[in-house]
N, C-alpha and C positions, 0 to 999 in steps of 0.2 A: 604140194608148193604154197598155197595160198593159206594152210593151215601153219607153214612153218613162218610166212611172215607174219601173220596176224598174232602168234606167238611171241615173234620177236617186238612187233609194237608193242604188247602188253608188258613184256618185260621191260624194254625202254619207258614206256608211260609209268610203271612202277619206280622205277628207278628217277626218273622226273619228278614224278611225286616226292619220293622220299628228299631229293635234293632241295626241292621248293620249302618243304616243311622244315630242313634245316637251316636253308637261308632264312626264313621266316622267323626261325627260333633264335637265330642269330642276332636278327635285328633286332628283336624282345630282349633279349637280354644284355643290350648296350649298358654301360655304366650310366647312371643320372646325368654327370656333368656333359657328357657326351649326345644326350638324348636332347638337353638344356640348347647345348650350342647349335645345333641341328635347326630347333624351335626358335633361335634368335635370328637366325637368317630369313625367316618366313613373314609375312605379313599376317593379322589377325585369320583372315580367311583362309589361308592355308594352312595355318595352326590348327586350325579347329578340326579342318578336312585329316591333317596327320592325326590328329588326335584319336581320329575313330578306326586306325589302320589296327589298333590290339588293345587290348584293359593295360597292359603295360604302359602307352604311349599316352593312353586316355587320363592315366594316373599322373603322369610327369606333366601333363599337361596344366594342371592345378597345381603346379609347384610356384612358389612365393617368387623365386627370381623371375620368372617368366609376367610377373602382374607388377614388376615394380614402377616401368612405364605405362602410363595408359593416355591414349590420344581420342579424344572424342570430337569428330565433325559432326556437327550440324546437319542433319540429314538434306540430302540433294533430290529427295523424291516426297512426293504428299502420299505415299500410300502408308504410313505410317500415321493418320491423323486419328484414327479411333484407337490405335493400339499402342504397343510399345518398340521402338525401334531395337535391335540385336545389340546396340551398344550399351544401351540402358540396362536390358537384361544383364549383360554381362557385368555392368558394374554393380547390379544388385548382388550377383554371387561373389563377385570378387573383390569389392573394393576395399576389405580387408588387408589385401596385400597391395595396394596402390602406394606407392611413395611419390613420384612425380605425374603429375595430371596436367594435361593440356586441352584446353577447349578452343576450339578454332572454326570461325566462320569464313567459308571459303569464297564465297560468292554471293552477289544481291540478287534475290529472290523471293519479291513482294506476294507471288502465288504460293509461297512455303511459310511464309508467317506464322500461322495457325501452328503447323507442323513443327516449326522449330521453337517457336514458345513451349511448347508442350513438352517436349521431348528434352530439352533444356532445363525447365523445370525438375523433369522427373530425374534427371541426370543429378542436378545439386540435389537433389533429395537423399538420392542413393550415394552421395558422396558425404552425407553426415554420418555415415555408417563406417567411414573410412578414418579408423581412427590415428594413424600414422603415417599422413600424408606430409611429405617434408617440401614440396615445392608445388607451387600452382600458377598455371601460366594461362591466361585468357586473351586470343588473339582476334582481333577482327568483328567483334560485336557490334561493331558501328555501322558494320553492312546490313544487321539486321535492326538495330533500333531506330534507322534512317526512315524505317518505313513502318513503325508503329505508333500506335496510337499513345498518348501519354497512360493511358492505365496499364496498358500490356507493359509498357517498360517499366513503369513503378513495379510492378509485379517481379520481372526478371530481377531489378535491382533489390528489392526486398528479399529474393530468394537468394542473391549472392552474399547479400549482408547476413541472412540466417546460417548459411553454409561457413561463413568466415568466422563467425560466433562460435560455431560448434564445433571447433578443432583448435587446440592447444599446440599443436606439434608442427605447423608449419615454419620454417627458416627462409622459406625466398618465395615470394609474388612479384609475378610480370604482368601486367596491364598494358595493353599495344591495341590501337587503334578501335578503341571503345566509343570514341565522343560521345561523352557524355558532360553537361555543364559541371561547373566546378563546385557548385552545391550539393550536386549528387555525387561527385569525385570524393571530395571531402568525409560526406554521409560513409561512404564505401571504405576508405582508408582506416576511420577510426571504427569499424566494424572489423577490421585485419586486427587491430590494437585492441581488443574491447577486453583483455585479461592482463592484470599486471605479471602475472607468468609466461605472458607469450614469448616465443622464443624466436621472432622474426629478427633474421640480420641482414637479409638483401631485400631491397624494393626497387621494381622500376615501373617507372610511370612515361608512358611515350604514347602521344597522339591519340592523348585521353581525353583532356578538358578544352571544349569548347569555352570562348570567354562570350558570357551571356550573364548581362546584368537583371537581376530580377529585384528591385528594392525592399518587394515584404518579404524577402528571405534573408535580408543581410544581416540580422539580429542573431539568426541560427546559425549561419555560416561563421560569422566572428566565434561562437562559442565553440563550434568544431573545431576553428582554427587553432583556438585557443588550447585544446585537448591534445590533437595532435602535434602542434610545434612541442610538445612535452614527451609525447611519444616516439618523436623522431631521434633523442638522446639515446634510444635501446637499439638503435639499427646502428650496424657497421658499415655499410654502403648502399648508397641512395641515388638512382638516376633519374632525372627529372627534365622534361621540356621545359623551356623558359616561359612562362606565364603568368599570368596573374595571382593563380592558384599558387605557384612558387613564389613570389614577390612576397604577397601576404602571409607565407608560411615563414618566411626569413626576419621580414620585419616582426611579428609576431614574437620570435623565439629572441631576437633583440631586444623588444621592448621588455621582454620578462628578466631578460639579464639586467638590462638597465634600471629596473624597478627597483633592484634589489631585493623582491620579495621570493626570487625565485633561487632556490639552494640546490646545488647538487655540488657531487663529488667529482672534481675534474678526473680523476683516478680512477674512475669507476664508468663515466660513460663511455660507450662504444662507438660514435659516429667517427670515422676514420677518412671515410670516401665519399666525396660529392662530385657526381658526373652531371653537366648543364648540356641539353642540346637546344641550337637555338636555328634553326634550319628553314624559318619562311620568314616572310618580312612584316610581320605583325610587331606594333608599336608598345612599349610599356613605358611606365613610369620609372622605371629602374631601381636598384637596390644601391642607396648612397654610399661612399667609401667610409662613413664613419661606423655604417652597418656593418658592413664587413670587418672594417678593424675591431668591434666589439666581438663578433662572432670569431674571427680569429685569435684574439685575445685569452676567451672563453676556451677555444678549443684548438689548442696548439699544435696537437697531432693531425689535424684536418689537413687533406690535401684536395684541393678542388680540379678536376679535369674539364674544359670547355669545348664543344665540337660547334663551329658557327658557321653560318654563310653570311658575308658581307656587301652588301650593296652600297650601303650608305654609312661611309666610315666613322663620320664626325657623330652621327646619331648612336650607330654601335660603341663608340669611344666612350662618350657622354652618358651612357644609360645601361650598358652590358660589363663592357671591359674597361670596369672604372681601376682605381687605385686600390691597395688595400685587399685584394682577393690573395687568399691563400694559395695560388695557381700553381700548379705542379707541371700539368700537361696540357698545351692548347693547341687544336687545328682549327686552322682559316681556309676556308673556301670563299675566291673571286671568282665570279663568271665573267665571260666576256664583254659582258654589257657593264661592268663594275669602271666608271672612273676615277681610279686610282690611281695615284703617283705612289711607288715604291718606297721614294723617300720619306712620303708623309706617315706610312706603314711603318717604318722602323722608327720613325720621331716618336708617334704615338705610343710605340710600346716601351722606349726608352723613356718616356715619361710616366708612364705607369710603374716601371722597374720593379717586375715580378722577381723576387730576389730568390723563388722557392722554383723557378721555374726551370726544369728537367727535360721534358719533351714538348718540341717544337716541330708540326709539319704544316706548312703551306702549300695550298693547291692553288696556283696562280695561273689563271686563264685570259688575263687580258694580255697584250701586248707584252711581249719581255722588255721592249723597248722603253717603256712605262717603268716596271720594276727597277731597271739598270742594274750595273755590276757593283758598284762598290757600297750601296747598304748593306749588302749580304756581310762583308768584312766588319761594318759597323755593328751590326746585330750577333755576332759572335763574340766581338771585343766586349759587349756592354752584358751579355748574359754569359757572366762565367760558370754558374753552377749548368749550365746546359749539357746535356749527355746524349740527346739524341736529336737529330736534326736531318730534317725527309723537307726536299723539295720538289714537286711536281710542277712543271711550268710546259708553255709553250713558245719558241722563238724561233727565228729564222736562223740558218745555216751558218750566217757570217758574223752571229754571235754568241754562238756556241762555246769556240776556242777559248774566248777571252773571259766568258763566265766561268769556266770551270778553273780556268789557270788562277783566276783573281779569288777563287774558294779555297784552293790548294795551297796557295801562298800564304794564306791567313787562317788557315783552319788549325784549330788546337788538336795536339794529340791525346788530348783528354776526353773527346768525343767518343763515345763508347759504340753508337751506331750511327750512320749517316749516309743518304742516298740522294742522287740527283737523277730525276727524269726528265728529260726534253723530248719535246715530241712525243711523249709515250714510248721513249727509247731511253734503256738505264745505261747512263754513262759512267757515274761512278757509285758504289757503295761499298760499307765497311766490311772487311773480311773477319 
């Protein structure tokens, strides 16, 4: 009896091993697209574990499609001080397959400065062997730079410049939250455009520049601004924080145009989209209406979009939102502390007469009593080219009905999109 059961158990075990082998063989014979799809749902650690299941999966782990996108996080541990972190090792093996690369510093930790600087330099060196990178995004290095000595900071910036000068394939560059001086920023930007054959189409500069004046560097800074103001013509789209660097860049471009010594083919230049962010209370000299008019004349296809937070409306309309901007889109945010009358806002917009304005969004958080109802009608009648209008506002319930009725009594049929949010509740939107 006992033997009978053992024989059955052996037979079942044998069949079980055969089924397991068949299942394993079936997984191993999955087509390449299916294996890549499974890999795509996993993080790098799980992908690495999956690659150790069988030789077939290990082979597919090296497929170029899996390495098109690569994110390098600056180390959060100090154990790599004397060695090489796994991400750097991976970049050394697979950098040739990278297409889109992100470098991210997630946290502030001065105790990791030595490790992070070392690993970042090694990673940038590995990227110099990545000849087909299309997009590079660098985010949060300000968390690292704020604790570095000037020597280490300069080393990182030199390594970044050397990396950008080593490649000619990049089409998009995004730099965010780096917090470097305008002198350092313009050097990095010029290293991106180091070659006449560069393929850069899209550039984003957000929360990068600190407004620090160093008189001894002004001469070199002006030279670099003059160089970059010519390079900007090769870009299709650029996003910039409103800063002293941005003002200097546009003023330099305008001076070149007005001098008559700067010749370019209007049909060949690529600059079409400029997006400007002004989200803090820093004060600037401003760009004159004549400057904008000269740029608008030189680049008739240029579309400008501005996103701005407004506390002092007089200062904004005197220095930032001036006449002659080829403005296509405008988003304005007024916080609860803003002591602004809605009619004043509409009058300012009317005076500017942005004849190409198509997209307008107003985030109005002061009392709706100050905004009033009739200025809305006045606004829609003034901007006949307006195609998209969105209003987000706070108001008391007694004013909701009157405001909505006034809007729909006078709203034009040619608006493609519109929406009204009152007290975080959607009342009307286009269908």
